[in-house]
C-alpha positions in Angstrom: 16.5 -12.2 -17.3 18.8 -9.4 -16.2 19.1 -8.5 -12.7 17.0 -5.1 -13.5 14.2 -7.3 -14.5 14.3 -9.3 -11.6 15.0 -6.6 -9.1 11.3 -5.1 -11.0 9.8 -8.7 -10.7 10.7 -8.8 -7.2 9.2 -5.4 -6.7 5.7 -5.8 -8.1 5.1 -8.8 -6.5 6.3 -7.3 -3.0 3.9 -4.6 -3.7 1.1 -7.0 -5.1 1.4 -9.0 -1.8 1.4 -6.0 0.4 -2.0 -5.2 -1.2 -3.8 -8.3 -0.7 -2.8 -8.8 2.9 -3.4 -5.1 3.8 -7.2 -6.0 2.5 -7.4 -9.7 4.0 -6.9 -8.2 7.8 -8.0 -4.8 7.9 -10.9 -5.3 10.1 -8.5 -5.3 13.1 -8.2 -2.1 14.7 -5.4 -1.7 17.2 -3.7 1.1 19.6 -0.3 1.3 19.1 1.7 3.3 21.2 4.6 4.2 19.0 5.6 7.3 20.4 5.7 8.6 24.0 3.2 11.0 23.7 0.9 9.6 20.9 -1.3 6.6 20.3 -2.4 6.0 17.1 -5.5 3.8 16.4 -5.7 2.5 13.3 -6.4 -0.7 11.1 -3.7 -3.6 11.1 -4.1 -3.5 7.4 -2.5 -0.2 7.4 0.7 -0.4 9.4 3.0 -1.5 6.7 0.7 -0.2 3.8 3.2 2.8 3.3 5.9 0.5 1.8 3.7 0.3 -1.2 4.7 3.9 -1.8 8.6 3.1 -1.3 8.0 0.6 -3.7 6.4 2.6 -6.5 9.2 5.5 -5.9 11.7 2.9 -6.1 9.9 1.6 -9.8 9.4 5.2 -10.7 12.8 6.4 -10.2 14.8 3.9 -11.9 11.9 2.1 -14.3 9.6 5.2 -15.2 5.9 6.1 -15.1 4.6 3.5 -17.3 6.6 0.9 -15.7 5.5 2.2 -12.2 1.3 2.0 -13.1 2.0 -1.2 -14.4 2.9 -2.3 -11.4 -0.6 -0.8 -9.6 -2.7 -2.4 -12.0 -1.1 -5.9 -11.8 -1.7 -5.7 -8.3 -5.1 -4.4 -8.7 -6.0 -6.8 -11.0 -4.3 -9.7 -8.3 -6.8 -8.0 -5.8 -9.3 -8.2 -8.2 -8.9 -12.1 -8.6 -8.4 -12.9 -4.8 -11.7 -10.7 -3.9 -13.9 -13.2 -6.2 -11.9 -16.2 -5.3 -12.7 -15.0 -1.1 -16.2 -14.2 -2.2 -16.9 -17.7 -3.7 -15.1 -19.6 -0.8 -17.7 -17.4 1.8 -20.6 -18.9 0.1 -19.9 -22.9 1.0 -21.2 -24.4 3.7 -19.0 -25.9 6.2 -18.7 -29.3 7.3 -20.2 -30.1 11.0 -16.5 -30.7 12.2 -15.0 -27.8 10.8 -12.9 -25.5 13.4 -14.5 -22.5 11.4 -18.0 -22.1 10.8 -19.5 -20.1 8.5 -20.3 -17.1 10.9 -16.8 -16.9 12.0 -15.3 -17.5 8.3 -17.7 -14.5 6.9 -16.8 -12.3 9.8 -13.4 -12.4 9.4 -13.7 -12.5 5.3 -17.1 -11.9 4.5 -16.6 -8.2 4.1 -13.2 -8.5 2.2 -15.2 -7.6 -1.3 -16.3 -4.1 0.4 -12.4 -3.4 1.6 -11.9 -4.6 -1.7 -14.2 -1.9 -3.5 -12.7 1.3 -1.5 -9.0 0.2 -1.2 -8.8 -0.6 -5.2 -10.1 3.3 -5.6 -7.8 4.7 -3.3 -4.8 2.9 -4.3 -5.4 3.6 -8.0 -5.9 7.2 -7.4 -3.2 7.6 -4.5 -1.0 5.7 -6.5 -1.2 7.8 -9.8 -0.8 10.7 -7.7 2.3 9.5 -5.8 4.1 8.6 -9.3 3.0 12.1 -11.0 4.2 13.9 -7.9 7.3 12.1 -7.6 8.4 12.4 -11.5 7.8 16.4 -11.3 9.6 16.9 -8.5 12.5 15.2 -9.8 12.2 17.1 -12.9 11.9 20.3 -10.9 14.3 19.5 -8.9 16.8 18.5 -11.7 17.3 15.1 -10.1 18.5 16.3 -7.0 17.2 16.2 -3.4 15.7 12.6 -3.2 14.8 12.8 0.2 12.2 15.5 -0.9 10.8 13.8 -3.8 10.7 10.8 -1.7 8.6 12.1 1.1 7.1 14.9 -0.7 5.0 12.9 -3.0 4.4 10.3 -0.2 2.7 13.2 2.5 0.3 14.0 -0.5 -0.6 10.8 -1.8 -0.9 9.0 1.5 -3.5 11.4 2.9 -5.7 10.7 -0.2 -5.6 6.9 0.1 -6.5 7.3 3.8 -9.3 9.6 3.3 -11.1 7.7 0.8 -10.6 4.1 2.5 -11.9 5.5 5.7 -14.8 7.4 3.9 -15.7 4.2 2.1 -15.3 1.7 5.1 -18.0 4.6 7.0 -20.0 4.1 4.3 -20.3 0.6 4.3 -20.7 1.0 7.9 -17.5 -1.5 8.8 -17.0 1.4 11.3 -19.0 4.0 13.6 -19.4 7.2 11.8 -18.3 9.1 15.1 -15.0 7.4 14.9 -14.1 8.7 11.1 -12.1 11.5 11.4 -10.4 10.6 14.7 -9.0 7.4 12.3 -8.4 9.3 9.3 -5.8 11.6 11.6 -4.3 9.0 13.6 -4.0 6.4 10.0 -2.6 9.8 8.2 -0.1 10.6 11.0 1.4 6.6 12.0 1.8 6.6 7.7 3.5 9.8 7.6 5.6 8.9 10.9 6.5 5.4 9.2 7.0 7.0 5.8 9.5 9.1 7.2 11.3 6.4 9.5 11.6 4.4 6.2 13.5 7.1 4.3 17.1 5.8 5.1 15.7 2.0 3.9 14.3 4.5 0.5 18.0 5.5 0.0 19.7 2.1 1.1 17.8 1.0 -1.4 18.4 3.4 -4.2 22.3 3.0 -3.8 21.6 -0.8 -4.4 20.1 -0.2 -7.8 22.3 2.5 -9.0 25.1 0.0 -8.2 23.4 -2.8 -9.9 22.8 -0.3 -12.8 25.9 1.2 -13.0 27.5 -2.6 -13.4 25.0 -3.7 -16.0 26.0 -0.4 -18.1 29.9 -1.7 -18.1 28.8 -5.1 -18.3 27.2 -4.1 -21.8 
């Protein structure tokens, strides 16, 4: 395997981990005082989720549309496996001395399959949009304005993702319906803030990967 292959495998692995972990911990909602003038109320599963769009943007930039879509499909497949395993484990009766009883386990993990349904739909649609918008902006700008295609594609796809996930959770009565729009707004604004703040990280990874690509080309 070349260094390009190692990087691609690592990015796909990290992407899959972020998707699975976000679904496992989504039921806990917190208030984040990130800015002095704004408090965000959102699921802890949404805190690191914007990094998934940074990853697919990197893959689209250096590997192309086909490889980026494969990464998304791989993560969804792993998510399906984890959802099935968790649902199966939820059916087992605990021992009398187990520190975690059946109700506690079910409260924490029993609704993972519900989160999986909403997040799978949202992830596939939003990431598909992100990849297309990113590559179209790159084509229109002829490879210039890296920040525009990174943040522009993420702005659109993050809203689609947030809207679908929150609506699905409200339909399954996992969150109060009267909190839907406030959660959509807070989650989206936080994700947007996080994405804009991580732009230097995106530039750093792009610089590193361009160096690797150049070295690989010279060694051929």
